C-alpha positions as CSV (number, residue, x, y, z in Angstrom):
1,M,216.2,72.0,71.7
2,N,218.4,74.8,72.3
3,Y,215.6,77.3,73.0
4,F,214.0,74.6,75.7
5,S,217.7,74.4,77.1
6,S,218.4,78.2,77.7
7,K,214.7,78.0,79.2
8,C,215.7,75.3,81.7
9,R,218.6,77.1,82.8
10,V,217.2,80.4,83.4
11,L,214.3,78.7,85.0
12,L,217.1,76.9,87.5
13,L,218.7,80.1,88.2
14,S,215.8,81.4,89.0
15,T,215.5,78.8,91.6
16,F,211.7,77.6,90.3
17,A,213.2,74.1,90.8
18,L,208.9,72.7,90.3
19,F,209.5,74.9,86.8
20,F,212.5,73.2,86.1
21,V,211.8,69.6,86.7
22,A,208.7,70.7,84.5
23,C,211.1,71.7,81.6
24,E,213.1,68.6,82.2
25,K,210.2,66.6,81.7
26,Q,209.2,68.4,78.9
27,L,212.8,67.5,77.0
28,E,212.7,63.9,78.3
29,E,209.3,62.9,77.2
30,G,210.2,65.5,73.4
31,G,213.2,64.0,72.5
32,G,214.5,64.8,69.0
33,G,212.6,68.3,69.2
34,A,208.6,66.3,68.6
35,V,206.8,66.7,71.5
36,S,204.9,63.9,72.2
37,I,203.1,65.1,75.8
38,S,199.4,67.1,75.6
39,I,198.6,70.1,77.4
40,T,196.2,67.4,79.4
41,D,198.7,65.5,80.5
42,Q,201.4,68.0,81.2
43,I,199.2,69.2,83.6
44,A,198.2,66.4,85.8
45,T,201.7,65.2,86.0
46,N,203.9,67.8,86.8
47,S,202.4,68.3,90.8
48,S,202.7,72.3,90.9
49,F,199.4,72.3,88.8
50,S,198.0,69.3,90.8
51,I,194.8,72.5,91.8
52,L,194.3,72.6,88.0
53,N,194.0,69.1,86.9
54,V,190.9,68.8,89.6
55,A,189.6,72.2,88.3
56,L,190.0,70.8,84.6
57,A,188.9,67.2,85.7
58,K,185.8,68.6,87.2
59,A,185.1,71.1,84.4
60,D,185.7,68.2,82.5
61,M,188.1,69.9,79.4
62,Q,191.1,66.9,80.0
63,E,189.7,65.1,77.1
64,M,189.5,68.7,75.5
65,L,193.3,69.1,75.7
66,D,194.0,65.6,75.3
67,T,192.6,66.3,71.7
68,P,195.4,67.2,68.5
69,G,195.3,71.3,68.1
70,T,197.3,74.3,68.1
71,F,195.7,75.4,71.6
72,T,197.1,78.6,73.9
73,F,196.5,77.5,77.9
74,F,197.1,80.1,80.2
75,A,197.6,77.6,83.0
76,P,197.7,79.1,86.2
77,N,200.0,76.7,89.0
78,N,199.6,75.6,92.6
79,S,200.8,78.8,93.9
80,V,198.8,81.6,91.7
81,M,195.4,79.9,91.8
82,I,195.5,79.5,96.0
83,A,197.2,83.5,95.8
84,S,194.0,84.3,93.9
85,G,191.8,82.8,95.9
86,F,191.0,78.7,93.8
87,N,192.4,76.7,96.7
88,L,191.6,72.9,96.5
89,E,188.5,73.6,98.6
90,K,187.5,76.8,97.1
91,I,187.6,74.1,93.3
92,Q,185.3,71.6,95.2
93,Q,182.9,74.1,96.2
94,L,182.3,75.6,92.4
95,S,179.9,74.2,90.1
96,G,181.6,72.0,86.6
97,D,179.9,74.8,84.5
98,T,181.5,77.5,86.5
99,L,184.5,76.5,86.3
100,R,184.4,75.4,82.8
101,K,183.5,79.2,82.4
102,I,186.6,80.1,84.3
103,L,188.6,77.8,82.3
104,T,187.5,77.9,78.6
105,Y,188.6,82.2,79.4
106,H,192.5,80.5,79.7
107,L,192.3,79.0,76.8
108,L,192.7,80.4,73.1
109,N,192.1,77.8,70.1
110,T,195.0,79.4,68.2
111,R,198.9,78.7,69.5
112,L,200.8,82.1,70.2
113,F,204.0,82.1,71.1
114,E,205.4,85.1,73.0
115,N,207.2,86.8,69.8
116,D,203.9,86.2,68.3
117,F,202.7,89.6,70.2
118,R,204.4,92.6,68.4
119,M,206.1,94.7,71.0
120,G,203.4,97.9,71.8
121,V,200.5,96.2,69.5
122,H,197.7,95.6,71.6
123,Y,195.7,92.2,71.4
124,N,192.1,91.2,71.2
125,E,191.8,87.4,71.3
126,I,188.5,85.2,71.4
127,T,188.7,83.1,74.2
128,A,187.2,79.2,73.6
129,G,184.6,80.3,76.1
130,G,183.9,82.6,73.8
131,D,184.4,86.4,75.2
132,S,187.5,89.0,75.0
133,S,190.7,89.2,76.8
134,Y,193.1,91.8,75.4
135,A,196.9,91.2,75.4
136,I,199.8,93.3,75.1
137,R,204.1,92.9,74.8
138,N,206.6,95.7,76.4
139,E,209.8,95.8,77.9
140,Q,208.5,94.2,80.9
141,G,207.2,90.7,79.2
142,L,203.7,89.5,78.1
143,F,200.2,90.3,79.6
144,V,196.4,89.5,79.5
145,N,193.8,91.5,80.6
146,G,196.9,93.3,82.5
147,I,198.5,90.3,83.8
148,K,202.0,89.8,83.9
149,M,202.3,86.2,82.5
150,L,205.6,84.4,85.0
151,Y,206.6,82.2,82.4
152,T,205.5,81.3,78.4
153,D,205.6,79.1,75.9
154,F,206.2,75.6,77.1
155,L,205.6,73.8,74.0
156,Q,203.1,70.3,74.3
157,S,201.8,67.9,71.6
158,N,198.8,69.9,70.9
159,G,200.4,74.1,71.9
160,L,201.3,76.0,74.6
161,I,201.4,76.6,78.2
162,H,201.8,80.3,79.6
163,I,201.7,80.6,83.0
164,P,200.5,83.7,84.4
165,S,200.8,85.1,87.6
166,K,197.6,85.7,88.5
167,V,194.0,83.6,87.9
168,F,192.2,85.8,85.0
169,H,188.7,86.9,85.9
170,F,186.7,86.8,82.7
171,P,183.6,89.7,82.3
172,Q,181.2,89.3,84.9
173,G,178.5,92.3,82.7
174,D,178.8,95.5,81.9
175,L,180.6,98.2,83.4
176,L,177.5,99.5,85.5
177,D,177.1,95.9,86.5
178,V,180.5,95.3,88.2
179,V,180.4,98.6,90.1
180,E,177.3,97.3,91.3
181,A,178.1,94.4,92.5
182,D,181.1,95.5,94.1
183,T,179.6,96.6,97.6
184,S,182.4,99.6,98.6
185,L,181.3,101.0,95.6
186,S,178.1,101.5,96.3
187,L,178.2,105.8,96.3
188,F,179.7,105.9,93.3
189,N,177.2,103.6,91.6
190,A,174.9,105.9,93.7
191,A,175.7,109.2,91.6
192,L,176.0,107.2,88.3
193,L,172.4,106.3,88.8
194,K,171.9,110.1,90.0
195,S,173.8,110.9,86.6
196,A,170.7,109.3,85.0
197,K,168.0,112.1,86.0
198,G,169.2,114.6,84.4
199,G,171.2,115.6,80.9
200,T,174.1,113.9,81.1
201,D,173.1,110.1,81.2
202,L,176.4,108.6,82.4
203,T,174.4,105.0,82.7
204,N,173.5,106.0,79.8
205,A,177.1,106.2,78.3
206,L,178.9,103.0,80.1
207,V,176.5,100.7,78.6
208,C,176.8,101.8,74.8
209,G,179.3,99.5,73.5
210,C,181.9,102.2,73.9
211,K,185.4,101.5,75.1
212,F,186.0,103.0,78.9
213,T,187.7,102.8,81.8
214,I,186.6,104.2,85.5
215,F,188.8,104.5,88.5
216,A,186.1,104.0,90.7
217,P,186.5,105.6,94.4
218,T,185.4,103.7,97.5
219,N,182.5,104.8,99.5
220,T,185.6,105.7,102.2
221,A,186.6,108.1,99.7
222,F,183.1,109.5,99.4
223,K,182.9,110.4,103.2
224,L,186.3,111.6,103.1
225,A,185.0,114.0,100.0
226,G,182.0,115.3,102.4
227,Y,179.5,112.6,100.6
228,P,178.7,110.0,104.1
229,D,175.4,108.3,102.4
230,K,173.8,107.9,99.9
231,A,171.2,110.8,100.7
232,S,174.1,113.5,100.1
233,I,174.8,112.7,96.9
234,D,170.9,112.6,95.9
235,N,170.8,115.7,97.8
236,A,173.6,116.9,95.5
237,D,173.9,119.6,93.4
238,Y,173.5,117.4,89.6
239,Q,176.3,119.7,87.9
240,K,178.7,118.7,90.7
241,V,178.3,115.4,90.8
242,V,178.3,115.3,86.7
243,A,181.8,116.9,86.9
244,L,183.1,114.5,89.6
245,L,182.2,111.4,87.8
246,S,183.2,112.7,84.6
247,Y,187.2,113.0,85.8
248,H,186.6,109.5,87.1
249,I,186.4,108.5,83.0
250,A,188.6,107.7,80.5
251,K,187.1,106.9,76.8
252,E,189.6,104.3,76.2
253,R,190.3,100.9,77.7
254,S,193.6,101.2,79.4
255,F,195.2,98.0,81.9
256,S,198.1,98.6,84.3
257,S,199.5,97.2,81.7
258,D,199.7,100.2,79.6
259,W,200.7,102.5,82.4
260,S,203.9,104.1,83.1
261,H,205.6,106.5,85.4
262,D,204.2,110.0,84.9
263,M,202.4,109.1,81.7
264,K,199.1,111.5,81.8
265,M,195.6,109.7,80.9
266,Q,192.9,112.1,79.6
267,M,189.6,111.4,81.0
268,I,185.7,112.8,79.3
269,N,185.7,115.9,81.1
270,G,189.2,117.2,78.8
271,R,191.0,117.2,81.8
272,F,194.7,115.0,82.8
273,V,195.1,113.0,85.9
274,Q,199.2,111.5,86.4
275,V,200.2,108.0,86.6
276,M,202.9,107.2,89.4
277,Q,204.5,104.4,90.4
278,N,206.3,103.0,93.2
279,G,208.2,100.1,92.5
280,T,204.6,97.8,91.5
281,A,202.2,100.0,92.6
282,F,200.4,102.4,91.2
283,M,199.1,106.0,92.2
284,L,197.2,108.8,90.4
285,K,197.3,112.2,90.6
286,G,194.8,114.9,89.6
287,E,195.6,118.1,88.6
288,Y,194.6,119.6,92.4
289,N,195.1,116.8,94.4
290,K,198.0,117.4,97.0
291,E,199.2,113.8,97.1
292,P,199.1,111.0,94.9
293,I,195.7,108.2,95.3
294,P,197.1,104.6,95.7
295,I,194.8,102.8,93.2
296,I,193.7,99.8,95.5
297,K,192.2,97.3,93.0
298,Q,193.0,96.9,88.9
299,N,192.0,96.0,85.8
300,T,188.7,94.2,86.4
301,M,187.4,93.1,83.6
302,A,184.0,94.0,82.2
303,I,182.2,94.3,78.5
304,H,183.2,96.6,76.7
305,G,185.8,98.2,79.3
306,L,187.4,97.9,82.9
307,V,187.0,98.9,86.6
308,H,190.0,99.6,88.8
309,V,189.6,101.1,92.7
310,I,190.8,103.8,94.1
311,D,190.8,105.5,97.4
312,R,190.3,109.2,97.3
313,L,188.1,111.3,94.2
314,L,190.4,112.8,91.9
315,E,190.3,116.5,91.5
């Protein structure tokens, strides 16, 4: 009981009244150390989860999360849902199957408290939907797929609720699929496809099952570097294009939660880039870049890797 009382005081001091009310509700219904309310009931009776509650109902998951079990549910509150593009109107537009795919990616069948994750250790957790998610706990807290948990360890009768700062997105395919699906990366995709026409086929490497992180420059970045369109890439020197690409791919899975200011990251060509941090924003600097490059989109999941988007080329 002391643990939950302490948690409530922290939430109150943080002025997040809705979470304080939710915590108080847990205490009231779980008196004597026995928590009697399920994950489903907690979501249904807590107004800060009203959008999630609608999504669970449409996904036909309320019964699942009401049954006895040892679940861990990463439950986005209304603010997080809306900020991630999932307002009530969006939920109503999505099919039940799509919502179930999204929500089962937020669910583990094993109860895991924050302290069950050892500091600095990467964990590959299989979600209820069968996909992989990646967790790490460091000095800043608990992260899943690079997304920080706002609050953790809300104990329910059939498991735990953690509250993430963003909605998780399950992998939509392999690395090439992710790049191809983003229209702002069409020139980077053209460069990858050009590599397949010679002896260094990076497209094959990126779907081989190895772990890679791509720092994908936008179309604007390519245009600033003298590649205005696909034709300019198709007509470029093959070795030059391969050299460019190989300085934008790391042979490891690297989430933003793994980064720290001034750290070095090795690319597949053997050269290093420098990670720089300004507040919560991260930037990269190649060996010959005069200025650091903003990372404008982080932690897009793919099978066997992930994609970050940058707005200039690494040099």
